[in-house]
Structure formats: structure tokens, C-alpha cells
C-alpha positions in Angstrom: 21.1 0.3 -10.6 23.7 3.1 -10.6 27.0 2.5 -8.9 26.2 5.2 -6.3 23.1 3.2 -5.2 24.8 -0.3 -5.2 24.8 -1.8 -1.7 28.2 -2.6 -0.1 26.7 -5.5 2.0 28.6 -8.7 1.5 25.8 -11.3 0.9 25.3 -13.9 -1.8 22.1 -12.2 -2.9 23.7 -8.8 -3.2 26.7 -10.2 -5.2 24.3 -11.9 -7.6 22.3 -8.8 -8.2 25.2 -6.4 -8.6 26.8 -8.8 -11.1 23.6 -8.4 -13.2 22.8 -12.1 -13.0 19.2 -13.4 -12.6 18.7 -13.9 -8.9 16.5 -16.5 -7.3 14.9 -16.4 -3.8 12.3 -18.7 -2.3 10.0 -18.3 0.7 9.2 -20.6 3.5 6.9 -20.3 6.5 8.7 -21.1 9.8 7.2 -24.1 11.6 5.2 -24.1 14.8 8.2 -25.7 16.6 10.6 -24.9 19.4 13.5 -26.8 17.8 15.5 -26.0 14.7 15.1 -29.3 12.7 11.6 -28.8 11.2 12.8 -25.4 9.9 16.0 -26.9 8.5 14.1 -29.7 6.9 12.2 -27.1 4.9 15.2 -24.9 4.1 18.0 -27.4 3.3 16.4 -28.5 0.0 16.8 -24.9 -1.1 20.3 -24.3 0.1 22.2 -25.0 -3.1 19.6 -23.8 -5.6 18.6 -20.3 -4.4 20.5 -17.2 -3.5 18.5 -16.6 -0.3 15.5 -18.0 1.6 12.8 -15.7 2.9 11.4 -16.5 6.4 8.0 -15.0 7.0 7.0 -13.0 10.1 3.7 -14.3 11.4 2.4 -14.9 7.9 -1.4 -14.7 7.7 -1.3 -13.4 11.2 -0.7 -16.9 12.6 1.8 -18.0 15.2 5.0 -19.6 13.9 8.7 -19.5 15.0 9.8 -15.9 14.9 11.4 -14.7 11.7 14.5 -13.4 13.6 15.1 -16.7 15.3 14.5 -18.6 12.0 16.9 -16.3 10.1 19.6 -16.9 12.8 19.2 -20.6 12.5 19.5 -20.5 8.7 22.5 -18.3 8.8 24.2 -20.6 11.3 23.7 -23.5 8.9 25.0 -21.8 5.8 21.7 -20.8 4.3 21.4 -17.1 3.5 18.1 -15.7 4.9 15.9 -12.8 4.0 14.2 -12.0 7.3 10.8 -10.5 7.0 9.8 -7.8 9.6 6.2 -6.7 10.0 4.9 -3.6 11.9 1.9 -5.5 13.3 3.1 -7.1 16.5 5.9 -5.1 18.2 6.5 -1.6 19.4 9.6 0.3 18.4 11.7 -0.9 21.3 11.1 -4.5 20.4 11.6 -4.0 16.7 14.8 -2.1 17.1 16.1 -4.7 19.5 15.2 -7.5 17.1 17.0 -5.6 14.3 20.1 -5.5 16.4 19.8 -9.1 17.2 19.4 -10.1 13.6 22.5 -8.1 12.6 24.4 -9.8 15.5 23.5 -13.2 14.0 24.9 -12.4 10.6 21.6 -11.6 8.9 22.0 -9.1 6.1 18.8 -9.2 4.0 15.6 -7.7 5.3 12.1 -7.4 3.8 10.0 -4.7 5.5 6.2 -5.3 5.5 3.1 -3.8 7.2 1.7 -7.2 8.3 -1.6 -9.0 7.9 -4.7 -8.1 9.9 -4.5 -10.1 13.2 -8.3 -10.7 13.3 -7.9 -13.0 10.3 -5.3 -15.2 12.0 -5.2 -17.8 14.8 -5.1 -15.2 17.6 -8.0 -12.9 16.6 -7.9 -11.2 20.0 -4.4 -10.0 19.5 -3.8 -6.3 19.7 -2.3 -4.8 16.6 0.6 -2.4 17.4 1.7 -0.7 14.2 4.0 1.6 16.1 6.0 2.0 12.9 4.9 1.9 9.2 6.9 -0.2 6.8 8.5 3.0 5.4 9.8 3.7 8.9 11.4 0.3 9.1 13.1 0.8 5.8 14.5 4.2 6.8 15.7 3.0 10.2 17.4 -0.2 8.9 19.3 2.0 6.4 20.1 4.5 9.2 21.5 1.6 11.3 23.7 0.5 8.4 24.7 3.8 6.8 25.1 5.9 10.0 25.6 3.3 12.6 22.9 4.9 14.7 19.4 4.3 16.1 16.7 6.9 16.2 16.3 7.9 19.9 14.6 11.2 20.6 15.4 10.8 24.3 19.1 10.0 23.7 21.5 11.8 26.0 24.6 10.2 24.6 27.2 12.8 23.6 29.9 12.4 21.0 31.6 14.0 18.1 29.8 11.8 15.6 26.4 11.5 17.2 23.6 13.3 15.4 20.8 14.9 17.4 18.0 12.4 18.1 20.1 9.4 17.5 22.0 6.9 19.6 25.3 5.3 18.3 25.5 1.5 17.6 28.5 -0.4 18.8 29.2 -2.7 15.7 26.5 -1.5 13.3 24.7 -4.1 11.2 25.1 -4.4 7.5 21.6 -4.6 6.1 20.3 -4.9 2.5 16.8 -3.6 2.8 13.8 -4.6 0.7 10.1 -3.8 0.3 7.1 -5.3 -1.3 5.2 -4.2 -4.4 2.4 -5.3 -6.6 3.2 -5.4 -10.4 1.1 -3.2 -12.5 1.1 -2.3 -16.2 -0.5 1.1 -15.6 1.3 4.1 -14.2 -1.3 5.3 -11.7 -0.3 8.0 -9.2 -0.9 5.8 -6.2 1.6 3.2 -7.4 4.2 5.8 -8.5 4.0 7.7 -5.2 4.2 4.5 -3.2 7.3 3.2 -4.9 8.9 6.6 -4.9 8.3 6.7 -1.2 10.0 3.3 -0.7 13.0 4.5 -2.8 13.2 7.8 -0.8 13.2 5.9 2.6 16.0 3.7 1.3 14.6 0.5 -0.2 17.2 -1.3 -2.2 15.3 -4.3 -3.6 11.7 -5.3 -4.2 10.0 -8.7 -4.0 6.5 -8.6 -5.5 3.2 -10.3 -5.0 2.6 -13.4 -7.1 2.2 -12.5 -10.8 1.4 -15.1 -13.4 0.4 -12.6 -16.1 3.4 -12.0 -18.3 1.8 -9.1 -20.0 1.7 -7.3 -16.7 5.3 -8.3 -15.9 6.5 -6.9 -19.2 4.4 -3.7 -18.7 5.7 -3.4 -15.2 9.3 -3.7 -16.3 8.8 -1.0 -18.9 7.3 1.3 -16.3 10.2 0.6 -13.9 12.6 1.7 -16.6 10.5 4.7 -17.8 10.0 6.1 -14.3 13.6 5.7 -13.3 13.0 3.0 -10.6 15.4 0.6 -12.2 18.2 3.0 -11.4 17.6 2.5 -7.7 15.9 -0.9 -7.1 16.6 -4.5 -7.9 13.2 -6.1 -8.6 12.3 -9.8 -8.1 8.9 -11.0 -9.4 6.8 -13.3 -7.3 6.0 -16.6 -8.9 6.0 -20.3 -8.0 4.8 -23.8 -9.2 1.1 -24.2 -9.0 -0.5 -27.4 -7.9 -3.9 -27.3 -9.8 -6.5 -25.1 -11.3 -8.4 -25.2 -8.0 -5.4 -23.9 -6.0 -4.8 -21.2 -8.7 -8.5 -20.1 -8.4 -8.2 -20.0 -4.6 -5.1 -17.9 -4.7 -6.7 -15.5 -7.2 -9.8 -15.1 -5.0 -8.2 -15.1 -1.6 -4.7 -13.6 -1.7 -4.4 -9.9 -2.1 -2.6 -8.6 -5.1 -2.2 -12.0 -7.0 -2.4 -11.7 -10.8 -3.8 -15.0 -12.1 -5.1 -14.8 -15.7 -7.8 -17.1 -17.0 -5.4 -18.6 -19.5 -3.2 -19.9 -16.7 -6.2 -21.5 -15.0 -7.4 -23.0 -18.3 -3.9 -24.4 -19.0 -4.0 -26.2 -15.6 -7.6 -27.5 -16.1 -6.6 -28.9 -19.5 -3.5 -30.7 -18.3 -3.4 -34.4 -17.8 -1.0 -33.8 -14.9 -1.8 -30.4 -13.4 1.1 -30.5 -10.9 3.7 -31.1 -13.7 2.0 -28.5 -15.8 2.3 -26.0 -12.9 6.0 -26.7 -12.8 6.4 -26.3 -16.5 4.4 -23.0 -16.4 6.7 -21.7 -13.7 9.8 -22.7 -15.7 8.4 -21.0 -18.8 7.7 -17.8 -17.0 11.1 -17.8 -15.2 12.9 -18.2 -18.5 10.9 -15.4 -20.0 11.5 -13.0 -17.0 15.2 -13.7 -17.2 15.3 -12.0 -20.6 13.2 -8.9 -19.6 15.2 -5.7 -18.9 14.5 -4.2 -15.5 13.6 -7.6 -13.9 16.5 -8.7 -11.6 15.2 -12.1 -10.5 12.3 -14.2 -9.3 10.9 -14.8 -5.8 9.4 -18.3 -5.6 6.5 -18.9 -3.2 4.9 -22.4 -2.9 3.8 -22.9 0.7 2.5 -26.5 0.1 4.7 -27.3 -2.8 8.2 -26.3 -1.7 9.6 -29.7 -2.8 9.0 -28.7 -6.4 11.2 -25.6 -6.3 14.6 -27.2 -6.8 13.3 -29.0 -9.9 11.8 -25.8 -11.3 15.1 -24.0 -10.9 17.1 -26.8 -12.5 14.6 -27.1 -15.4 14.8 -23.4 -16.0 18.5 -23.7 -16.5 19.3 -21.5 -13.5 21.9 -23.2 -11.4 25.2 -22.7 -9.6 23.8 -20.8 -6.7 26.9 -21.4 -4.5 
């Protein structure tokens, strides 16, 4: 990434990325709980081995503790969060208010997403909102940080530094803004235009869908370099320890965008201990990714196998996250 594009936000994740070191983030789903301890029980095991912990926003369109509240709890307990924001559930008043609230709680890292179809979750009668698209969230979070202003077409606030259609923020947030992507080894126009749009609206980092196909990862990294995306974006590849061939097949067949080659499934099927083989596979792929130009880090996702993540990171030789 060029110096002109380097974020000035003071977060551990940003420092790691700017230093050119291999970054590690991990993802947890907030609990169905109205107290902090179940969330902290999940996150504390990751505190000293990852640079930041993602908290999902109504993942799979199911009700959990809000991502903004979860991020605030983690930040207050010394765990750097990446707070996910989806467009699905809130209108712009609510989303902008939550962004201000996140900033006030010391949250810096955001991942902007569209959100899963509510009819597929545990509240199928919920009304989808989609007042914003994910590109809008990226642009607005950058505007809040870079200009210290909110979009407000009805704003009547006057001032020397107030642009038309904006409203100034007292104590602007300092956001490091991310987006999602699906790794590809083919430079199709849809992918190119989509990623260009994310760069144009202000995305600074990418966390990808799960990808266990290293040929795709290498091809993706080459495309990022060739198309100039590496000059503007830090890219973290989605991965994680697999439990079994059965779970790998389920992920391939049911989770959108997952790249799960037959060789990986076969490796798990042939293993005497599939869980340990899944850990070893993740370690092998992390080590390989750490040596690929254009790949800035890994984003580990293992919703029912989070306890394996610290061991994976240690075995991969990636430590000293403090």
C-alpha cells in the first residue's frame, strides 16, 4: 500500500499491517446473552494470539448480542475488535447513530457487509431494510473519519468548515474501514468492477470468504498485484481449522463463496484424526500465505472450533501479537 493510502488510525491491526507483518484476525459470533461474560469467554482465548477479533452482526440472520455492544465490551477488556456492520436491519438514522456509538467506545476497525437474507434466519418475518448498500457504509465511515462529518441532506448547521449536505461531528471517530471479497484466480469484469468500487468508496482492507484452495489464493494475489489493488488494500484471506470431511463438505455446499477443493476433503477423509489434520492443514496454508506477495494476513473462522485457533497460530510460528 502506498504511503498516501496508509491509514493513520492507531490500532494494533493497523500497526501490524503498515509494518508489513503478517496479520491475524479471528471471528466469533456474539452469544444470545444479555451479559458480557459469555462473550468474553469466547474472546479471551484469542486476546494474546490475534491482532483483532471480529464480532458478527446478526450472522446467518439470527439474533445475537449486537455487534456494536460486543465490540464495546471487547474494547473495554483490552481486546481489539473488528465490528461488522450490515445494511439489513437498520435505517440510516440507526446505522449512523451506531457508528457514532462505536467510535465513542474506542472501536476503530469496521467491516461493512450487505447482510444475510432474513427469511433464512430465526426471525423469518423480519422486514429487511437495506436503506444503505455496503458501499454507502464504507463511504460514510470514511467521511466521518476524514472529514469529521455526517451526510445530512436536511442539515441546517452553518459553519466555515461545513460542506453542503453534511453535519459536523463533535469528536470525529477514527475508523479503519474494511469490506468483504471472494478470492478468484480469474480477472472477470464483475470482480474487477466490484473491487474497484470498494476502493473508490474508501475501503482500506479486505477480509475474504473462506478459501482452502491455494491455487486460487496464489492466482488471486497475482491479480491483486496486476490490477493495482495491492497499492490501496490490505487483504486477509479467510481460513480456519476444519473439524472433519463432513463439515468441510457442508461448508462447500451451504456457505456462499467457500472454495473447498476435493483434495482437502480427501485429506480429511484419509486422516486417522480428522480434527488434528484440519489443524495441520490450516497451519500449512497459513505458512504458505505468509510468503505470498499481496497477501497481508489471514482471517480465521471456526464457529464451532474456536478453541483450536490459538494452537493453530502457535504451530504456524506466528506469535507475539501484543
